[in-house]
N, C-alpha and C positions, 0 to 999 in steps of 0.2 A: 181144283187150281190147286196149287200150291202157292202159300202164300210169300211173299218179297221178303226180304229183309230193308225195309222202308224209314222204318223210325227210329232215327239213328240218336245217337247222344247229345250230337254236334248241334241238329236240329231241335232237341227237345224243349227248347224254350217256346217256337215255334208252334210244334204239335200240343204239347199241354195246355197253350190257351187257346189253341183252337184247331181242336180235334180235328175238322174236315179238313185243314188243307192239308195235310198227308199225302189225302189220296188223290187229291187237286196238281202235288207237284212231282207224283210218280212219274210220270207219262214225258215231261219235260225234261229233256237231256240236261246237264250239268252244263254251265260252259263256265270254265275256273279262271278268272281274272289275273291279271300280271300279278295283284299284289296276293291272292291266294296260292300264288308260285312262288310266289318268293318266302310266302311264309313257311311252304313247305321245304324249301331248301334249307330254313333257318333252322328247322326245327330237327334237321340231318345232321346239320351242323353241330347242333347242341347235345343230340345224343352221343354223338361219335367222342364231345370232347366230355362227358361225363365218361362214359366207357371206359375211356384210355384212360383215362384221373382214377378209373376205379382195379386199372392194372390188365382191365381185357385187351387182346389182339382183334384191333381194330383196322380200317384202312379208312386214311383223311378223304372224304368226300369232296372236298373245296374245289381242286379239280374240274368237278363234272355240275359242280354248282351255277345253274343261269346267272342265279342274281347277288353270288358271294362280294362282297364289298368289306369297308375293314368298319362299319358301320356295323354289319352284321356277326363279324367276330369279335366287337367288342358287346354287344347285344348276350351271346351265346357264354364268354367267357365269365359276363358276368350270370348266366343264367346257370354255368354249370361251380360255379364258388358259392353261390346261393345253394343247390342240391347240397352239394357235398357240407356244407356248413350244418345243415337239415340232420344228413344222416350220422355226423358227428355227436349232434344234438339227442339223436334218440339211442346212439350209442352210453348216455349216461344213465337213459333208466332203461335198459335193457341188456344182456350182455349178447346175444346173438339177433340184432335188426336186420332184415331183409331188404335189399331195392331191385326194383326193377324197373328199366327203360327202354318207352316204346313198349308194354304190355299189355296184349290183349286183355280186355275185362268184359265176362259177360254178364248180362244181365237179366237172361231169359227169363229167369223166374217169372218176373215182372211184364218184362215185356218182350212179346216175341218174336225171337232169330235177335234180342237186341245184344250189339257186342260196340264195341268202341276198343280206342290204344291209348292208354295211360301213358304222361310226356314220363310221368315219374310218382314211382310208389311208395314208399318206404313203409315197412310194416314193423309194427314193433309190440311187446305189452303193452298193453292200454290205450295206445293212438297208433291208430292209422294216418299218413301222410299222402295227402293225394295234390303234383305240381302239376298245374297246367302250364304250359308257354304259350306264351302269345303275343306275334310280331307287330301286330296290326296299330296304327297309328290314330287312325281317326275313331274309334272307338272304344271307351275307356270299361273295362271288362271288372265285373267285380265278384267276391267269389260267393258273399253274403245270397243264398239262396241258389245259387246257381245250378239249375237242374242239371246239364252239363256233367259237372263235376261230383254232382248228388248220386246219377246212371254210374259214376265209374264208380265211387265212394261201394254203391252196391256191388258192381261184380268184383272189385279187390273183397268184401268182405269173403262173397262167396266163396272165393278163391282159397282164402286163406284164415276165416275166421277159427278153427280146429287147430291152425298150428299154433295162434299167441290169442289169448285173454285177451281181444279189443271191447274196449268199450266208448273210446270217444274217437271222431274222425276230425280230421286238421285236413282245408280244402285250400292251396291254394295257388292262387293268378299269379303270377310272374309276368310283368310288360313291360319290359324296360325303356322301350322308346316312348312311353307315359308315366316314366318312374315311378309305377304303377306297382306295387304287391303287396295284394291283397288278401289275409288270409283271415278267413272264418272258422267257428268251432260248430259242430253239431254232435248228437248224441246218437249211441248207436240205435238205443230205443227211437229215438227222432226220425231216423234215415227209416228204420222198419214200418213206420208208424205212416210216413210218406209215401211210402214203396208200393204200400196196400191199398191204402184209403184213396190215395190220390194218383199215383201213377200206372197202378197195372188198370184200373175202370178209365183212366184216361185214354191209354193206351188202345186198350182194349175195344173203345167207341173211334179213335184212329184206325186204327187196320179195318174198319168197316166202312169207313167213310160218313163216318155219324158225328153226333152232337151240334154244338150251335159254333156258326163263324163269329169272332170277334175281332178287333183290329185294336192295335195298340203297336207299344216299342219291337214288340215279335216279330212286327208285320217286313223289318227292314230287310228281312235277305228269303223272303218270301216270293219263288220262283212267278207266281201270278196277283205280285200286289199291284199293278198297275190297272186292272181287268175285275179286281174284286169289288164286286155291290157294296158286301158289309163295309167295306174300310170308306168305299164314297160314301154312302149314309150315315156314319161316324164321323168323316171330317166336313161333309154340306150341313151336320147338325148345328153346327159354332155358325150358321149362316141364319141362324134362328135369334142366335143373344144379338139383343142390343149393343153396342159397343162397350163391351163392360171388356177392358184389358185384362181384370185381375181372371176372370172365367176364361178368356180367351189363350194368357199364357204357359197354362199346363199344359196344353197338348198344340201349343203353335211350331213345333218341331215336326211332330209327328205329318200336322198339313203342309207346311213346306216339301216334308219327303214327299208325302203322296203327290203334289203338286207337281215335282221336276220328274217321280216313276211316271204319270201323264205324261209329258210333254217329250220323256227318252222313250216310251210305248208308239206313240203317235207320229212320230219321226222315224223310228224304223220300221211303221204300216207304212207311210206315207213312201219313202223311199223303195218300198217292195209294190208299187202302184195304188194305194189306198186314198182317193180324195178326200179330205174334209171341207165342207160347205164355209167357203170364207177365208180359208187357206191354202199356200199354196210353196213348193220344195224350190228354193232358188240354194245359190253359192254362199256361201258365205264369206268376209270379207281374209282376205290371207295378205302374207305379208311379202316382200323379195328374198329368194335363199339364192347362195350361189352355187352354179354349178358344179364347180369343184374347186373346193375348196384352197387345193396344192396348189394348183394353179393360177388361182386367184394371191397365193404366198408370195409365188415364186416371180411373178408379174410386176407385183408391188414393190419386192425387195429389188429386184433389178434396175426397177426405178429410182430407188435410194432412197424407200420409206420402209418403217417398221411398219408391217402390217400387223403385228401382237399386243394385245393391251396384258399388264400384268396386275392380278388379282391374287390380292391375299386369301389362303384358304380361313375356308370356315373351320371353329372351332371340333367337329366331329371330326371330318378332314384333316386337321392339325393333330388329333391328338391321336389320330390313326396311324398318321406319319412320322409321333414321336414315341408312343405307346404312352399309356396315361403317368405310369408314376414320370417318365420325363417333361412329359405334360405338367404335370402338377411342381415338378421341380422349377423349370426355367418361367412357365408363365400362368403360375395359382397365380399372383400379384397382380397381373394383368387381364384377370379375368373378371365381369362383374356380371349381375344379372339385375336388369331392368326390369320395374314393377308391369307386371302382364296389361293387357289391354282388357277394362272394367268390361263383364259378363252378368246377364241378370240369371240366378239359377235358383231352381229350388231350394228350398231351404232344409231341405235333407242332406244338400251338398255339405261334404266335408270342410271345406273351405273358409277359414274365416270369415264374416264380413266385412268390407271396407268400409272405411269413415265418408260419411257423406259432404254434402256443403250445410245440410241440415244439422250433422251431426256437428259439423264447428262452430256453427252459427249457437246452436244451446250450451256448448261450452265455453262460452264468451259469457 
């Protein structure tokens, strides 16, 4: 029986860390969220803008994009500018670099039927640059050790290594809604060693549904995360600690995420008819709504009142209305960024540490 190509580059972070999860997820139907569909729309817009800027004859897709808005346009324009900057940079050390947009990349030498689509691939002597656009707002994506991009880099090496003398791979995550441009570098020798010693044997295990289950941050997009026994065991291990905050903090986000996944799964099962002892399905609270807003507005206006409230456009919407240049000219001096809400994060976080009350006391 032929094997299916289910070891995708985009899911590699999960199946490399937890090989048997690939088989478990294979038979479960994909359910695309509005966030994923919005990301797909923006990828299409990004590709259009870059290819248009490169002088290609392309069709403007905006009329067919369900989630198109001013913010998406701004993000795509920022991505386009970045890609063109990197292409020009490549020309500084290579007379004939090549650039490919939405390029199919085959890494099946290491992963059976392994392939993916690279948002942008710039190939030049010495340096291969992989650029991946992320529209998501919820999860900050880093390029360092990013297995999706490493798989793409392998596919690009396979396709173009004979044309250029490549020794270094640059990998960039471009995530404008998080103001995140994360770039890391890996040598060709290092990535080929990883492909042989880590990727290839792990992919072989995953294809057969073998290997050890392992819970971690890679569980986030796993289709069986709510019912996974290993994830439950890992999170319930926390119950064995005396309440040591420092021991629990590194895993608290995973614990909260697991709890929310269990609640969502249980609600779905209850709506389908499953009964859980001690619980019942009820109708949640709701707010009153108008049956016909146009009729309400007409009725109130006829009675001599103004039914509408005026609200100043937010910064993103105002920037879209005016355009970035005019926004800076008119409102640059009227915009400020207040301090962010304090957050407790691991020491590996790149943000500088805040002063605390203890610091202020020690300074006196």
